[in-house]
C-alpha positions, 0 to 999 in steps of 0.5 A, spaced: 716 365 599 722 365 604 720 372 607 714 369 608 717 363 612 722 368 616 716 372 618 712 366 620 718 363 624 719 370 628 712 370 629 711 363 632 717 362 636 715 368 641 708 365 642 711 358 643 716 361 648 710 365 652 706 358 652 712 355 655 713 360 661 705 361 662 705 356 667 710 360 671 706 366 671 706 367 678 714 368 679 716 375 679 718 378 672 715 372 668 709 376 666 713 382 663 717 376 659 710 374 656 708 381 654 715 381 651 714 375 647 707 377 645 710 384 642 715 380 639 710 376 635 706 382 634 712 385 631 714 380 626 706 379 624 706 386 622 712 386 618 709 380 614 702 383 613 706 390 611 710 385 606 703 381 604 699 387 603 698 390 595 695 397 597 700 403 600 695 405 605 695 398 608 702 397 608 702 404 611 697 402 616 701 395 618 708 399 618 704 404 624 702 398 627 710 395 628 711 402 632 706 399 638 712 393 639 717 398 638 715 403 643 712 398 648 717 392 648 723 396 651 718 398 657 716 391 659 724 389 658 726 395 663 721 392 668 723 385 667 730 387 668 728 391 674 725 385 677 731 381 676 736 386 679 732 386 685 729 393 684 722 391 683 720 396 689 722 402 684 716 399 679 711 404 681 705 407 678 708 414 677 714 410 673 709 406 669 705 412 667 711 416 665 714 411 661 707 410 658 705 417 656 711 418 652 710 411 648 703 413 647 704 420 645 709 417 640 704 412 637 699 417 636 703 421 632 706 416 628 698 413 626 696 421 625 703 423 621 699 423 614 695 429 617 701 433 620 708 430 618 711 431 624 714 424 625 716 422 617 718 426 611 717 421 606 714 414 605 715 409 599 715 402 597 721 399 596 722 393 591 722 388 596 715 390 598 716 393 604 715 401 606 721 405 607 720 412 611 725 418 612 724 420 619 724 427 622 728 429 628 722 428 632 721 421 630 728 420 631 728 422 638 722 418 639 726 412 637 732 414 641 728 414 647 726 407 646 733 405 645 735 409 651 730 405 655 733 399 653 740 401 655 737 403 662 734 396 663 741 392 660 745 397 665 741 395 671 742 387 669 750 388 668 750 392 675 747 386 678 751 381 675 757 385 677 755 384 684 753 377 683 757 371 682 757 364 679 751 362 676 747 368 678 752 372 674 751 368 668 744 368 669 744 376 669 749 377 664 745 373 659 739 377 660 743 383 659 745 381 652 738 379 650 736 386 653 742 389 648 740 386 642 734 390 640 738 396 640 743 393 636 738 390 631 734 397 630 741 401 630 743 396 624 736 397 621 737 405 621 744 404 618 742 399 613 735 399 611 735 394 606 737 389 611 730 388 613 728 386 606 732 379 606 729 373 610 735 373 615 735 380 616 728 380 617 729 375 623 735 379 626 732 386 626 726 383 629 725 382 637 726 375 636 733 374 638 732 378 644 726 374 646 730 367 645 736 370 649 732 372 655 728 366 655 735 362 655 738 366 661 731 365 664 729 357 663 736 355 662 738 357 669 731 355 672 730 362 674 723 361 672 721 355 677 718 357 684 723 352 688 729 356 686 726 363 688 723 360 694 730 357 696 733 364 695 728 368 699 729 362 704 737 363 704 736 371 704 731 371 710 735 365 714 737 367 721 744 363 720 749 365 715 750 362 709 757 362 705 759 359 699 767 358 698 770 356 691 776 351 691 781 357 692 778 360 698 774 366 695 767 368 697 762 367 691 756 368 695 753 370 702 747 372 705 745 378 709 746 374 716 753 372 714 755 379 713 752 381 720 756 375 723 762 376 720 763 383 721 761 381 728 767 377 728 772 382 726 771 382 718 772 389 715 765 392 713 765 393 705 759 393 700 762 387 696 766 381 698 765 377 692 771 374 690 775 376 696 779 370 699 777 368 706 784 369 709 784 376 708 777 378 710 777 374 716 784 373 719 784 367 725 779 363 720 785 357 719 780 352 722 775 354 717 780 353 711 782 347 714 775 344 714 774 347 707 780 343 705 778 337 708 772 336 703 768 332 708 762 335 712 765 338 718 762 342 724 767 347 727 767 352 733 771 359 732 772 364 737 774 371 735 775 378 740 769 382 740 771 389 738 765 392 742 767 389 748 772 384 752 768 378 751 769 373 745 764 372 739 763 364 738 761 362 731 759 354 730 760 353 722 758 347 718 762 346 712 759 342 707 763 340 700 760 342 693 761 336 688 758 334 682 756 327 680 763 326 677 766 328 683 769 335 681 770 339 687 767 346 686 768 349 693 764 349 700 757 351 703 758 354 710 752 355 715 754 359 720 750 360 727 752 365 733 753 361 739 756 366 743 750 366 748 750 359 749 758 359 750 757 364 755 751 360 759 756 354 759 761 358 762 757 361 767 754 354 769 761 352 769 763 358 774 757 357 778 758 350 779 765 351 781 764 358 785 761 359 792 754 363 791 755 367 797 763 369 797 764 369 790 770 364 791 771 357 789 767 352 792 769 345 795 769 342 788 772 348 784 778 349 789 779 341 790 780 340 782 784 346 781 789 345 787 790 338 785 792 340 778 797 346 781 800 341 786 802 336 780 804 342 776 809 344 781 812 338 783 813 336 776 817 343 775 821 342 782 817 347 786 814 347 793 807 347 794 803 349 800 796 349 803 793 353 808 787 351 812 783 357 815 777 356 820 773 362 823 773 362 831 766 361 834 763 363 828 756 359 831 756 364 836 756 370 831 750 366 828 746 365 834 747 372 837 747 376 831 743 372 826 745 369 820 745 375 815 750 378 820 754 372 819 753 372 812 756 379 812 762 377 816 764 371 812 764 376 806 768 381 810 773 375 812 774 373 804 775 380 803 780 381 808 784 374 806 784 377 798 787 383 800 793 379 803 794 373 798 798 373 792 794 373 785 797 366 783 794 363 790 788 359 790 782 361 795 776 357 796 771 355 801 771 348 803 766 348 808 761 352 812 766 357 816 772 353 813 777 356 808 783 354 804 789 357 800 793 353 796 800 357 794 803 354 788 811 355 788 811 357 796 816 354 801 814 352 808 817 359 811 814 363 805 807 360 806 807 361 814 809 368 813 803 369 809 798 365 814 801 370 819 799 376 815 792 373 814 791 372 821 793 379 823 789 382 817 782 378 820 784 380 827 784 387 825 778 387 822 779 389 815 773 389 811 769 385 817 764 390 820 757 387 820 753 391 826 747 389 829 744 394 834 751 398 833 755 392 836 760 390 831 761 382 830 768 381 830 772 374 828 778 371 828 781 365 825 785 359 826 790 357 821 793 350 819 798 349 814 802 344 810 808 344 805 809 338 799 816 338 797 819 336 790 821 329 793 813 328 795 808 324 790 803 329 788 797 327 793 793 332 795 789 329 800 795 327 804 797 334 804 790 337 806 789 332 812 796 334 814 794 341 814 787 339 818 791 336 823 795 342 824 789 347 824 786 342 830 792 343 834 791 351 833 784 350 835 786 346 841 792 351 843 787 357 844 785 359 837 787 365 833 794 362 831 798 359 826 800 351 826 804 348 821 804 340 820 811 339 822 810 343 828 811 339 835 804 339 839 
């Protein structure tokens, strides 16, 4: 009676599990589990029929029927393992045919064994009412094949679990244990045949424990729901990077985009970053770690040197804490976006806003802002500060006689001439049509006057200034006015500029192509 009840339980439970999961049959891999549950139920049913039938021939028939589950269950288990190990692409017609041919050959030999005795040496009925068979070497090899297929499936799940982390690792680990249980059950039955004659042994040596363990691994962690699968697919295909850090700053999970972006930012390429501390993976991510420690949603921007170029890689990282309903802090979820192009565009727009489009030097706004700032810093440090204002002589005549294109070429050549003379620390800008200015932080009046004279000579000598129309060179000269602020003065750039302008006009009134300084007499 207990034996009958045990077999009925072992047959009904897998059917119930398959019915629960039938509504999730569209989820990848679920159909293989349903087949496993059906085969498990069929196995227990055939054991029950073998136990119940009085005739030896009927018992032998149902014993042969148990081989159907024994040889087909490992194939379904292997395919389920391949799906969840993300090796579904390997499930091809060739593999299905190869596995099926071996199993079908074994089944045919078992059902026809009475004619050739290739699979069993002897079959008799035990005291419990079950048949006991002594297998031949060929029969043992076929049973070993089923064990091998089951072990391959378990090893695929264990390998996938090794590369995974957290919840995913637990899911795959439970499924791997479930895949190993039939191996243990069949091995125990081979060593202790009398085990299957007891009610408890009939359940333990059946396929039911494997079905329950795999069901728990699937359903407990909601692998069979379409939403988590869709969420995983979405994260894998996202353009943004997704990184999960645990409370100890270690990477627990990341998607392909995160791998690409972090490598671009300087992370060492590798096959697996799981459990690697972020500080070791990505030096220079202190701000990211600080945001992780704050345990509040933050958005930060980080820059890293691009190893393939001299430019910077900019990443925008949104850090969200991961806490349970009870307030237990597990870590953080970071979403990473590559904003390098946006930053470069911003920098280019700022550069264009402060740069003269024709000559490439500072325009009036860019020059004034920087010159005022340098004036303040120079006076705070007790240094001098000089300003030179330059105006091209008779520039309108060049435009009228040679055209604006030649005039533009002359302006560019003039700028090149000045750049050959001025120091790197100097600021050079265009503050009007043909009016320019040079700010000299730290320069005394005598140093600035010497610099202005060198500029005047370079322009007059025409270094870089040739612009021809009908073989006639367009030459320019320049009038220069300057002024110097001392540490005793207050930082008033407009006053300094007005003084330099007055000196410039004195230079023009005095005949042009000369230098005048603010403290010079008229």
